[in-house]
C-alpha positions as CSV (number, residue, x, y, z in Angstrom):
1,M,37.9,81.6,-12.1
2,T,34.3,80.5,-12.2
3,Y,35.3,77.5,-10.1
4,L,37.3,79.5,-7.5
5,L,35.2,82.6,-6.9
6,P,32.0,81.1,-5.4
7,R,34.2,78.9,-3.1
8,A,36.2,81.9,-2.0
9,V,33.0,83.7,-1.1
10,V,31.8,80.8,1.0
11,V,35.1,80.7,2.9
12,L,35.0,84.5,3.4
13,I,31.4,84.3,4.8
14,A,32.4,81.5,7.1
15,W,35.4,83.4,8.3
16,G,33.3,86.5,8.9
17,M,30.7,84.5,10.9
18,T,33.5,83.0,13.0
19,C,35.0,86.5,13.6
20,G,31.6,87.7,14.6
21,L,31.2,84.9,17.1
22,I,34.6,85.5,18.5
23,R,33.9,89.2,18.9
24,T,30.6,88.4,20.6
25,L,31.8,85.7,23.0
26,W,35.3,87.0,23.6
27,P,35.3,90.8,23.3
28,G,38.9,91.2,24.4
29,A,40.3,88.7,21.9
30,D,43.8,89.4,20.4
31,P,43.7,90.3,16.7
32,M,46.0,87.4,16.0
33,I,43.0,85.1,16.8
34,F,41.1,86.5,13.8
35,G,44.1,85.8,11.6
36,V,44.4,82.2,12.8
37,A,40.7,81.7,12.3
38,G,41.0,83.0,8.7
39,A,44.0,80.8,8.0
40,C,42.1,77.8,9.3
41,W,39.1,78.5,7.1
42,A,41.4,79.1,4.1
43,L,43.3,75.8,4.6
44,G,40.0,73.9,5.2
45,G,38.5,75.5,2.1
46,F,41.5,74.6,-0.1
47,A,41.5,71.0,1.2
48,Y,37.8,70.5,0.9
49,F,37.2,72.1,-2.5
50,G,40.4,70.5,-3.9
51,Y,39.1,67.1,-2.8
52,L,35.7,67.9,-4.5
53,R,37.6,68.8,-7.7
54,K,39.6,65.6,-7.6
55,L,36.4,63.6,-7.2
56,R,34.8,65.3,-10.1
57,R,37.8,64.6,-12.3
58,D,37.8,60.9,-11.2
59,I,34.1,60.6,-12.1
60,E,34.6,62.1,-15.5
61,E,37.6,59.8,-16.1
62,L,35.5,56.8,-15.1
63,E,32.7,57.8,-17.4
64,R,35.1,58.4,-20.2
65,N,37.1,55.1,-19.8
66,R,34.3,52.8,-18.9
67,R,31.6,54.3,-21.2
68,F,29.3,54.7,-18.2
69,R,27.7,57.7,-16.7
70,I,26.7,58.4,-13.1
71,N,22.9,58.5,-12.4
72,P,22.6,60.2,-9.0
73,G,18.9,59.5,-8.7
74,A,19.2,55.8,-9.1
75,T,17.9,53.5,-6.3
76,E,19.9,50.4,-7.3
77,S,23.1,50.9,-9.3
78,P,24.2,54.5,-10.0
79,L,26.1,53.4,-13.1
80,V,24.1,53.4,-16.3
81,P,25.5,52.4,-19.7
82,A,26.0,55.5,-21.9
83,E,24.0,55.7,-25.1
């Protein structure tokens, strides 16, 4: 749940902003448009955050199998032998 809740809030905020823009730019919009916008944000959120989760698992597996850790602040090679 700690993984899902912040991401759900981000998607809800983005959907709310999109609905606000639609309401401002197109006052006579059909309510179905808001549902379609919400579904698009939900699908995009699932795809993006699922991909980030997969990348995180792959990095952890690489570190575990190769006995390396990722050094994100490195200027040359980001892989540093683990102690």
